[in-house]
N, C-alpha and C positions, 0 to 999 in steps of 0.2 A: 234319395233312395229314401222308402216308402218309410212313415216313424212308424208303423209296426211292422217291417222288417228288422228295422233295430232294434226294439224290443224283446224280438225272439231271440236277440243272440245273444240277452244278458243272463244273468247265472239265475237260477232257480230260484231263489230268496227276492229276488226284485222285480222275475216274473210272475211270482203270489203277490205282490204290491201292487201288478197292474189287473191280476186276477180278480181283488178283492172292489178293486175301483165300480168294475163292472156286477158285483155280487147283486144279486134279485133287484137291478135297477135296469140291466142291456145285455142282452143274450152275447155273449162272449165270442159264439160261432159267427155270428152277423158281424162283429166288428172285425173278424180274422175274412172272413169271404169276401169282405165287402169293404177291405181295408182300405183302398186305391179311391175306390169311389166315396165314401166317410170324409177322407182327408183332403180331398179337393171339394167342399162344402166349407161355406162362412158359416159355423155351426154359432159364433160371436153374434153375429147380426139376427141369424133367424132364433136366438133365443128371447128377443126382444123385438120380433114381429113375424105377427104371428102368418102372414103371408108367405115370407119368405122360410117360416117354419112348414107351411104345406109344402112351400115347392119341395124341400129339402124331403120331405115323408116321400112323396111320392117319385123323388128320383129314386131311394134306396128302394122301395117297393119295384119300380119298373127294372132296376141292374137285378132284383133275386129272379125278377119273369125272366129276365134276357140269361141268366144263369140258368135255368131250369129246363127252358128252352134248347139251350145246348147240350144238358147233361140228354135231352131225347132225342135229340140229333145224331148224338155220337153215341147211343145206344147206352148210355153208365148211367142209366138212374137208379139201381139198385145199390152198384160203390160209390155212389156220390153222395155230400151233400143233401138231408132236406130242406133244401130253396124253398118249396110250398108252404113247410113248416115254419121258415122263418117268416116266408111274409104273411101267415096269418098271423102269426105271435105279434107281428109289428100292427097289424091291422087290429086286432083286439085290444091292442095296450095304447096305441098312437094315434089312431086315425082322427079320434076324437079330441084328443091332446098333444099336439104336433111342436107345442111350445114347451112341454114338459120333455121327451124326447131330445128336444136342441138342446137347451139345459143341462140337459145327461153330460151328453156327448161333449158339448162344449166345454162344460167340466172336465171330464175324461180323457180329453185330449189335453188339453192344460196342465192336466195332473203327468199324464205320460211324457211330457216334454221336462218336468220338474225333475221324474223321475231319469230319464236317458242323460240332463245334466249335471243330476250329480253323482252319476255312471261314469260321466265323461270326466267329470272332475276328478275323481278317486284315481282312475283310471292314466290320465294324461297329464298327472304329478312329476314333471321334471326334476324339480328339484327336491331329492328324498328330506326328512325331517332333519338330518342331522348335515346336510350342508347347508341347510336354511340356519341351524342353530353355527354352523362354523361363520357364516356370512354375516350373522349379527354381531360374533364376537368382532369380527375383524371392523366391524362398522363403529361398535365400542372403541376400539382401541384409537381407531382415525380418529372418530371427535375427544376422544383424551387429548389425543396428540395434538388438535387443532386449538381446544381449552388451555392446555400447558403454555404453548406458545404464546397465547394471547396475555397471560398471566405475567411472563416474561416480557413482554412490550411493557406491562406497566411498570416492573420492577426497574428494569432499566431506565426509563422514563423519571421514576421517584430518583434513582441514582444517578442520573445528570442533575435532578435540582440541588439535591443534597451537596455534591463535587459543588457547583456553582454557588450555592451557599458559604461553604464553607472557604473557597478561594476568595468571592469577596471580605469576607472577614479578615481572613490573614493579610491581605492587602489596602486595608481601610481603617484597620482598628489603630495604626499606631498614626496617622492623622489626625483622626479624631481623639486621641491624646492630646495631640501639640495643641489643639485650640481647646478642649476641654479639663483644665490641670487637674479635675475631681480625677477623672478615669485613669488616669499615672497608677493610684490605688488599685484599681479592678486589674491592672495588667497579667498578674499573675492568676486572677480569675479567668479573666480571655482564654489566656494560652492552655491554662485548663481542662477549658467548654471546646477547643480547640482539636486537643487530644481527645477530648471523647465521641466528638464529631466524627473526628478519621477514624474512631476505632470504628465506629459504628457502619460507616461508612465500608470502611473494608469486611466487616461482617457481612454487611447486605453483597457485597461483591462477590463475595464467596458461596454464599447463598444462590444467586441468581448464576454462577456457576456449575453447580451441582445443579442445579436445576434443569439447564442446558445441557448439560450431561446426562443426565435423567432423560429431558424430552431425544436426544440424539439415541440413547440407549435403544429405549422404545420406539424411533423411527428403523432402528436395524432391524427389529424384530419385524415389524411391518415389511421395511425393506424386501425383508429375506422370503417372507409367508409369500410376498406376490410375486419373487422372481423366482424363488423355489416350487411354488405351490400350485398360487393359483393362476399364474400366466402358463405353466406347463398343462394342468390340466383345461384351460380354454385352447388350449393349441390341438389338443388331446382331442378335446369338443368340434373343432372346428376339421379337423382330420377326419372324423367320423360323419361330420355332418356332409362333406365332399361326396361323401360314399352312398350317401341317402337316409340318413340319420338322421331323426326329428329333433337331436339334439340341438337346447339352445347356445345358441353362439353371440349372443348379444353382450356390448361391451361399454354397458353402461353403468357397472359396478367396476369393473376393472380401472374405468377413468377415471371414475369418483375417486378412485384408494391411490391412484397413480399423480392426479393431480392434485389430490389433499396435500400429498406426502411432499413433491416437489415444490407445492406451494410455501408448504413450513420450511422445510430446508433453505429456501430462498430468503424466508423471513430472517430465519436463523442466520444464515449468512449476512444479513444488514445488521441485526442484534448484538453480533460478535465485532462488527466495524464499528459501530458504536462504540461497544465498550474499550474496543482497543484505542478507538479516538480520545476518549476520556482516560485512560492510562497517559497516554502521550502528552495530553494537553496540562491536565492537574500532576504529573508528573508522578502516578501511584506506583506504588513499588510493594510487594508483599512477598512472602515467604512461604507461602501456601503450598501444601504436597497438592492441590486440586492442579491437570492441565489449567495452562492458562489460554485465552482468547484466541494464539497462534495454533496452538494444540489441538481445543479444539475445531477449528476451522481445516484443519488437513482431514480429523475425525469426518465433518461434515460433507468436505468435499467429494471423499471418498463414496460415503454415500449417496452422495447428487450422482457421481458417475454412474455407477453401480443400477441406480433406477433408471436412469436417464438412455444407458447402451440399452435396456431392454423394454423403451417403452415405444419402440417403433414396431407395427407387427404388420404384417399382410392381410389385411382383413377379411379380402374376398377375392378367393383365389384365380389365376388365370382362366377364365370359360369364354369359350365363343357362344355367339349368339343363334348359331343354328345346333348346339347342341346344351339346352340351358340345364339339361340335368346331371350333365360327365363333365364336369369342369377338369381340370390339367388336362386334360386332354385336344394336342392344336396342329392344325394345320399349316404348313407352310404359305405364306402369302395371304393368309384369312386373317383377317381383323379379332381381335379379341381383347376383352376389357379386363382390367385387375385394381383393386384400392389396397391403398396403404393408410393407416393411423397411427398417428403421433398419440400415445395416450397422458401424457402431461400436457394438460391443454391449460397451457397458462397464456394471458394475453400478448406477455414478451414473448413469446416464442413463433409468435404469428409471422408469418412471412420471414423467419430467418434458417427455415430448413429448407435447402433443396434438394432433392431425391435425385436420383438419379439410378435409372436400373441396369445391370449387368448379367447378360446372358453367360451361365457356365463360368462366374467368378472363381478361383483358386478352384476350379475343379482336378482333379488329380487322374480320374477314369479317362480325361483326355489323351495323357501319356502311356497308361496303361492299358488302356482297350485299343484292338487293334480296328481300325477301319468307325471309330468314335465320329461320330457328325458334330461339324463345328456350327454352328447359327450366330447372327445377328439379328438386331431391331433393322427394319428397314429403315428408318426415319432416327433422328436424338429426340426420346422423349424426357425429359429432363421436367418433373414440376416440383412447385415452393407448396408448401404446405399450409395452406389457410383455411379460414374457419368454414366446417359444412354445415348451412343453414337446412333445418331446423335444430337439428343435433348438437352444432354449436361446437362439434369435436375437430381439432386439428388435420385434414385429411386431403390426399392427393389421389384423383381416379384417374387412370392412364386409360383411358376409353379408344385410343385408336393404335395398339399396337400391332405389330404383326413382323412375321420371320422370316430370311431368306436361309439357304445355305450357304456357306463359304467353303466349306469342303465338300465336294465329292466321292462316295463309296468307287476307290479302287476295282478292280477286280481281280480273283486271286482266291489263297485257300481263305475257306469260313472260320479255320479254328480261332479260338478266343476271339471271335466277332460274335457281338450282338445283334439277334433281330432288331427291326428295327422299331417292333410296336415294344421291344421289351429292354431299347435303351432308354434311360432316366437321365432328366436334364432337370436344373435349378435356375429359376431365376433371382438375384439378389438384389435389392434396394438399398443404397447406398448415400451417407450423407454426411457432411460436416457439422459438428457442433463449437461452436466459439459463444460464451457468453457467462457472465457472472464469475469468473476466474477458472472455468471449467472448457478446456479443449480435448475435445476426442471425437473417434471416428464412431457411427452409429452405422448399423447395418442389419436388416430384416430379410428372410429367405421364402420363397414361396415352397411349399408343397414340391418331391419329386414329381416330375410331368414328364410325359410321351407326347414325340414331337412325330406327325405322319406327313405323309405324303398323296396319301388317296385317301378318300373317305371308307371305302372299303376296308380300310386299317382300325376303326373306328371299334369294333366289338372287341379285336382282339388285345389294340390301347388302352380300352378301358378294363380289361380282364386285369393287363398289369397294375392299373392305376388301382385299383380296389385290393390288388394281393398287397400291395407293398404296404396299404394304409391300412391294414388290419394287423400288421405285424408290429413288434414294440417301437416303441418312439425311437431307440437306438437305431434301429436297421434303416430310418429313413434316410440318416446321412451317407448310405451304401449305396452309392449311385449304379455298383455293378452289382449288385444284389442277383441280380438272374443271370449271373454265369455261374451261382448255384441256388438258384431260390429254395430256401427254408421252405416248410411244410405247414400249413396252416391246419388246426384242429377244426373236426367241423362244425362244433359249437361256434368258433368264429367266423367261419364261411357261411352257414345258413345264416349266419346274421345279416352280413353282407349281402346275400342273395335274400334275404326279404325284406332289406330295404330299400333292393332295386324295384321291387311289385310298391313299396309304399310311395315312393316317390314319381313314379311311373303311372299308378294304380290307384292311389291315396289309400292302400289295403296291404295288409305284412300279409306273409305267409302263416296260416295255422298250424300248429300241431301236426296233424295227418298231412299237409301238404309238405310238408317238413321230414316229416320220416317216410314219404314217398322218392324224393330226391334223395335222400339219403342211401334206401336201399341202390339208386340206379348212381352212386356217385361215389361212394366210402368201399372201399376193401381193404382197407386197413384194419388188421386186428385193435390198432391203438386209437381208432377213429381220427386217423389223422388223412389229409387230402394231399398227395403233391401236387406240382405244379404241371407237371405233363399230363397226369392224370386229367387234370381239370382244363385247361384250354389248348394243349399243344395238338397238333394234329383235327382225330375227329373227337376233342377232348367234350365234354356235355355244356361248355357255356354255348357253344355257337347255338344252338339247340334252345339255350334259357333265352339267351340276345334275342332270337327270334321271337320267339313266345312275348316279351317284352314291349318285341315292337308291334305286333299283333294287337295286344291290347293298349296300347297306345294310339294307334290308330284306327281301330276299330271296336274296343272293350273297356272303357276306361266306367264307362257310368255300371255297365255290368259287372265289374270286376271289383269297382268298391262295393256295387251292394252286395255284395257275396252271395251273385246268383253264379257264379261259375265257380265249381268245384275243382277247376283245373288240371292238379298235377295227383290223378287217380289211376291205375292200373288196370287194364282190360276185365282183367279176374277179378281185381277189387272190385269194380264197378259191376260186374254180375252177382257177384256177393250182398253186393248194396239193393240192386234192384230187385231179384229172383222170387224173394216175398212179399215185396210191395204191390199195393193195387194196382192193377192195369193202367197204362197211361204215365206210369211216374216214370221219370227222366230226369237225366244230370248233364252237366252240362264237363269236358274233359277235353284237357291238350293233346292234340298227336300225337304219337310218340316215335311215328314212324317220318315225318312230314321235317327237313331240318328248317325247312324257311319257314317256320310254325304257323299252323292253322288247330281249328275248335271242329268236337264234332258233340252229339250228345248219342246217349245211349238210354234204352229206353224198356219198360218190359211189356211185353202181350200176352198174353194167354191162348190155349185153346186144345179142350179136353182135357181141363183142367190142370195141365201143364204149363210150366212159364217160362217165355223163351223172352232171352234178353240182346237185343240186337245193337251194335254200330252203324250210325249212320257213316260216308263215305266222309272225310271231314273237311270242311270249309277251308279254304284259303285266303290268304290277304284279299286276292285278285275278285273273287268271288263277293266278297264282305262289304268290298267297292263299292257293290252297285245292287246290293242289297243287306242292307241290318239283320242283324243277329234275331230281332225281337219278330222281325218280320217273317225273317224265315221259319223258326220255331210256330210262328202262329197261322203262317201258312202251307206248312208240307201235308203233304196226302200221300197218303198209300195206298194202291191201287192194287184188290186184287182180281182175281179169276173171272171176274160176275162184271167186269169194269167197274165197283160200287169205290167210292172213294171215300176217306176220312182221314182226319187228322189224328195219328195214336197217342200226341203228346197231351195231357192233361194236368198234370199236378208235377212242378219243381220238386226234387228230391229236398225233405224228405215227403212232405205231404202239400206243398205251398202252391194252392192252384194257378196253373200258366198264366191266368190275365191278373191274378194280381201281383205277380214279379213282375210281367212285361208289359201288361195293358197299358204302364203310362210312357210307357216308350212306342209303341202299336204310331205307325206314321197312316193320319186320315187322307183322305182324297182331297183337294179342294178343287178340282174340278166342277165348274157351275152345270148344272144339268142342261142338256138340249143344247149346250154350246155348237156342239158338230152333230151330223148324223149320225157318226159309228158307235157301234155298242162298245161300250167300253169292257177294257179286259183288265186281267190281274197278272201278275207273273207270279207263280206255282212253283213250290217245291215239289218233288216228287219221286216215289221209291215205287219197285213193284215189292207186294207184300210178303217178306219172306216168313212169318207163320204162317205153319201148317194149317189149312180148310179143316173145319171140325166135321168128322165122318160122315159121311152122306147116309142118309136110310137106308135101311135093308129093300124097302118096296122097289118097284123098276116105276121109270118114269114112263108115262103116257104122252105121247103127244098129240097135238090136236088134231081132232076128229078129220077133216078137211084134208089133212096129207094123206088120211089112207094107211097109215104106218105104224107100227107098232115098236119102240124101242125099248131093247133089252135091260140094258146098263145105262149110267149116267156120260159112261165116254163115247157110247153110241149115239148119244143125245150131241154131245161137243164135235165129234165126225160130221154128222147129219149138219150141223150150223156150220161149219169151218167150210162143207163144199158147198151150202148155199151164196155163203160170204164171198167165193171164188165168185161164183157165178154172176154175182149181182156186180162184183167190182169187176170185171171181162164186159159184160154190157153197156156200164153204167161206171167207169174209171171217176170222174168228177164228180157225182151225185153223192154220195157218203162218205166223203173223206175229210165230214167234221165231227170234232169233238162232242158225244151227246149219240150219233148214230148208232145202232144197232149193229153196223159194220164197221167201227170204226176202229182199229184197234182191239180185234176181241180175238186175236190168239190166246188159247189155254192151253200153252205147252208150258210145260211146268219151269217155273224158275228156278235156276242154278243161283243157289247160296253157299258159300265160302264156307271151309270153318270156323272160322273168327265170325261168323253174324254180320260180315260188313251188308249193310243197303248200300247197293247203287245208287245214289240219286240223277236225277232229272230235273232238269228246268226248261218248264213251258208256259208259254200266253194262253192263259186259257179265259175264252172266252165267254 
């Protein structure tokens, strides 16, 4: 999108900063009306090269002259900008100093980018300050856990040295006495020193056990936070991201925390083993009230298990390549992919875990819902978790999965039977863990998914996926959800719908668009939307989905740039345009065409009265052959005198048509004189629905050579029609070309329906 158009969307405070950039340096109006032209020049190079600066200067002057000529041709001199005045200003102030102009624009464009970047940084901050603070606190706890564990390793090493020294003295001092008779006198002293050493060793051991207990208590707090807070929050973000949310679903923090805690618990296991070995080797007993190494090992093992059974996650939900923005919708016999990750990324775990996917494992709905379909994988897809470079995580990517139905629905009553697109399923990934004294089964589950057999079921299936993922996490385990689907609040549903437009067109719905949709969808006093109202039968979702498809196929750039107002009623469009300058138009989606179409409404004036017209909508088929900007650029009205004009001048509210769409116009690359034919262009035309201005009261007089007097304008028309008929009878092939005074010169009144819809025609103009 043009940089200037992005700036126009900022709040008033930031726009004021932009305005100050140009104050007394360069006309802001020229920056506005020549935004595309200005942004297409290399002002950085021009600021240091006078030849380039001079070229850029003349490009701007030529653009202003081109805009002026367009106003003259379309007879919009008075209501249009003062392009001649702009040209005079440039020639007066910068003709002799083009380097000065280039330097000013180079600096201003850079400052504009800084303002946009700052605004984007503020608006795009995904993690709020409180969440960042919480993450920092957890980082500190994990770092402290690692630090204390390193200290314990040193203490246990020191304890081992003390035990070895004491054991050596106890075993060798008697033999030393026999060789050195003088030592016999000091035996009492030696025994006393040994008792002191043993007491110190016992105290050190108690201190070490207390430190290990502290480490395990801190580890317990962290494990509870990871499994009870951080992991559920990540799963919630993943759930939202599957339906279009821009939430950050990265696993870097979680993997680091899980890995560090698992590493610490593994090290504590080793240190406790050393303590137990020392106790057995040196026959150490004590009557302390603290738990011994065996009890601490049980505590450690419970934390280890709690951590690891939650470490397997479905990082990327099942998704087909043909539906990149719609995961969790799978079609039988069509390949899909899914990725699982083990968050405790220890080298010891590499290639130890073999993960097997199971479809609908332990699902009760198979028994409770009549006609519930059963599926299985076409091939065995077991995978071993291996290191994923360059991230280094333990990952298994299932890249060639597909489903086959193992039971076929029988005919009969549909009572208690769910439609195919409302039948929810899950894929579970299971593995067995055997390491460091721990044996357990670990499993992770995908989010609820829908299995379809035909691509025309995709819209309804995706509606089901959106609906269930906007519900609380507890509802996700209920695969029979759509037997009695709970309603959504409008706030929930509008957010989900806005994400759909973000994922397809890189732009969410604004407040006005959401308000228009609310009026169309919500009829509940509690602001609730019920499933049957949204998706069943002629629900509004099918229409919205068709518009999403229209954007994806033909309108992505224009939706992203904010050029399409989209969801606005015909009456609202009339109110927005009726007081605008002639030629102001807006783009809106058709309410009546269920397969998705776009139209434009524009304002025209006659006898001081405004008329707002809506052109017959353009469908996907028509946009397949001509892009929307070219339709807007080439759109033509034909009035009763065969005079033509393009009524589209300013994109609402006041953006010049060329500034909004000029960079999208297609330019012909056909070389001149390549063939002997006269070149032609595809034009989009409508009969002018605006009433003509009232004719003058004096009588029209025909040419004297006709020796006739015509009393009224209508008589003149009848006379011309008679001559047209005569000439067409005499020379049927001689006057059937565009531009002939006898081509399409019927002056019958054009009938326009009550909604002021302009029927469009497409023709080749030579």
